[in-house]
N, C-alpha and C positions, 0 to 999 in steps of 0.2 A: 430451495436457497435464497438466503438473504441478501440481497442488494440494497447499497448504502453511499454515500459521498465519503471523501477522504479530504482531510488538510490539502492533497495533491491534486484533488479537484481545483482547490482555489489559491495555487502557488504565488499567482502574482499580486492576489488582492492579500495575501499574508506577508509577502516583502520576500525579496528574492537577494540575496547580498550581492554588493556590487552594482547594484542598478536602482534606479530611481525608485526611492521608497514610495509607497501607497500615502495618500494625505490622512487616511484613516483607515490603518490596517484592520484586516478582516482579525479579530481574537476568537480564542476559543469558544467562547461564550455565545458569540457572535453565530459561529459556526452551527453551534448545537442550535440556536433560534432556525438558520436557514435549513440544516437539516429535517428539522420537525414539520418547516411551511412545505417542504418538498415531500411531503407523505411518506418519504422512503422507512423513517425509523432509524438508519442505522449510519452510524461515522465512525471512521478511523482517523486517531490523532497519530501523524507520523512527528518523524526530526524537526520537520520546519514547523511547528508546533509544539515545542516538549512541554509536557505535561508537567515534569519536575520542576520546573521552572515557577511553576503559577505558587508555589508559598502556600500561603494560607488559601488563596482563592481555590485550592482546588476543592474541597468540602462542596466548597458554593457551587464547583462544575457537577459534583456526583450529584447534590441534590436538585439540580436544574433540570439533569440528564433523566432522574429519576423522574420529576414533575412533567417534564415535555413527553415521557415514555419514549426514547430514544436511547437504545442499545448503542454502549460506545464502545473500540477497540483501541486498544495503546500500540505505538511502536517507537521506536529507539533506534541510534547509530551506535556501533562499537559495544564489544564484548567485555568490556570493564566489570567484572564480577559485582563492583558493589552498583553500579549502574543495573546490571540487569536485576539485582536483589530488591533496589528501587520501583525498579518496573513489575516487578511480581509484587510488590505490595499495592502500588497503583492499581495493575489489574484486578485485584481482589476487591479493592474499592468500589470499582465501578461494575464487576461481577462479567469482567471481560473472560473469554475462554482463554486466550493466549497473549502471548508478546511477540510483537513482530520486530526484527531486528536486520540490519544493514549490519554486515560483521566490520567492515572497514571503516576506519574512523580518523582522517589524516594521515599521518604516516605510519598508523600502527594496520599494518597488510599482512596477518597470520597466516601460515600455512596451513592446510586443511588437518595437519596432527596436531599444532597449534589450538586449533580451534576445540575439537576434539577435548585438548588436554582443559583450555579454560572452561569450557562448558558442563565438564564433568563435576568443577567446584561447584556450580550452582542447582546443581539438579535435584538433590534434597529439597530446597527450595522451591523449586516447580513440580515434582511430584507431591511435595506435602500440601502444596496449592491449588493440585488439580488442575497446573495451568501447562499448556503448550509453550515452547518458546518456537516460533514460525521465522525459520530465517530466509531471506527475502536473496531470489538471485540477482545478484547486482555486479554487472560489468564482468570483474575476469574473471571469476570461477566457474567454472563449464557446469554441465550438469551431471557429469559424471562423478565428481567431486565432490557435487552439493549430497549426493542420492550418498556416496560412501561415507561422509558425515553424519547426515542423518541416521543412516543404518549402524553405523559404529556407536552413535549418542543412545539410541534406541528411540520408544515410541513416547519418549515425553518431548522430542524434538521434530518438529513439521518444515515443511516450506510455505512460504508467502509467496505465489508464483507470480511474476509480472511479464506481463505478455511482450516487453520492448525490449527491456534490460540486457538478454541476454545475448543481443548484438554486441555487444561490449569484447563477449568471451566467442567473437564469430558464430553464433547458433541463432536460428531462427526458431519461431513461433511453434512450428510443428514436432521438432526436435525435443524443444523444453515442454513444452505440454505433454509428451506422449511420457516422459522420462520422470517427471514431476509430480503427475496427476494421483499418483498414489498415494504422496506423502504431501499434500496439499492442504492446508488449513485455512488459506484466503486466497485469492486471485486478485490482481490489479488487472482491472479492463483497464486499456491504455491502448486505442486506436493510432495507426501510422501510415505514413507510403513514405517509400522510397522514390527520390528525384532525382536525375540526372543533373550534379552540376551543371552551372549555366554556362560557363567555359567548357564544358564537356567532359571534363578530366575528374573522375570521381562522382560520388553519390552521397546525397543528403537523406538521413531519416529525420523525418520532420512528423509532427504531432499532428491527429485530426482528430474530429468530432465520433463519437461510439457510432461506426455504423456507415462512418463514410469514409472509411480506410482501407488497408488489405487485411485488418485483423477479421477473419471469420469469429469475429466475437460470439454468434450461436451455437456454432460447434465447440467453443472454449467451455462454453456454461454446459451443452449437453455433455461433454467428455467428461466432466469433472461431478455431474449429478450420480448420485449413486456409487461414490469410489470409495467410499465409507470412512471417509474423515469429516463428511460433510461439510464441506466449505461455504464459508461467506465470500460476498463477491464487492469492491468498491471501485468508483469511477476514478480513475486518473487521467490526468491531461498532460500533454507537453503541450500548451498554445505558444507560438512562437512572440516575441516581444514586437509591437509595433513601432509607431511615431510616438507615442509616447505611453509612460505608464497609466496615463486616464484610459486611453484608446486600449490598451493591452488588457486592462480590467476588463471592461465591456465585451472585449471579443472573448474572454474568458467564461465569462457570467453566460455568454450565449452559445457558447460551446456545453458549458455543464448542461444548462437547458436542453440543448437538443442530443444530446448523448444521454439525459434522462427520458427524454421522448421515448429513444430506441429500445432502452430499459423496460419505460412501461409497454412499450408493443411487445417484445417477447414475454415480458412475463401474459400478457394478454393472450397471445398464439399456444402460449406453453402449459398455461395455468399453474407455473412453477414458482413459487417465491415462500 
């Protein structure tokens, strides 16, 4: 199982809408360099660092990835057919095996049947390119709905399994992993904790460095190994905002390093990579 980084490992360094911007936002090229220095050799660009917006610089990024020997996975948000076709082209440029997609975009929140109908329009494009469309479990869709979508679409559609997102559909990691593992082509390793609110009325789900929260990441990876679709894994973080954007970015970088240390330790223990 290949493990790597993501644009959502360094979300604050890239910039979060509605919060103070970084003095020097992390660019796609800089993230590629950082990934190469980490030694992992795999990076996933999500919708917070959209590759389709790079214009002519996209070819330079493809060349940089080849020069650094870093494999690139691509992702987007929304299931507009033109966007999905554009990302199929981008995936082919990078030699990526799939396109990760979050279904909902703004006010566009299609039903499961609408999702299946829209995706059928790009099926020929993805099949001819040898690509999988990897749907991320993201908030409102239950795992039963996601499995139904995948099975109705066929084997050109798979799952990008996020270990935390389905709390938005009132489903925890154990339920999510058991149901979605057979369809998973990529996993977002994201650790978390559940804390009682300070006033005792309610709970908060908060991010943690990999290996320091409630997620049994080793069990997640072991469950996915040999499952038939040979998934990759990328580290994602929910780093909380601190006193300033500078402090937050520093904390995020420290959490990323700690998470990578955990992953390296897992690789040494298991010999899987």
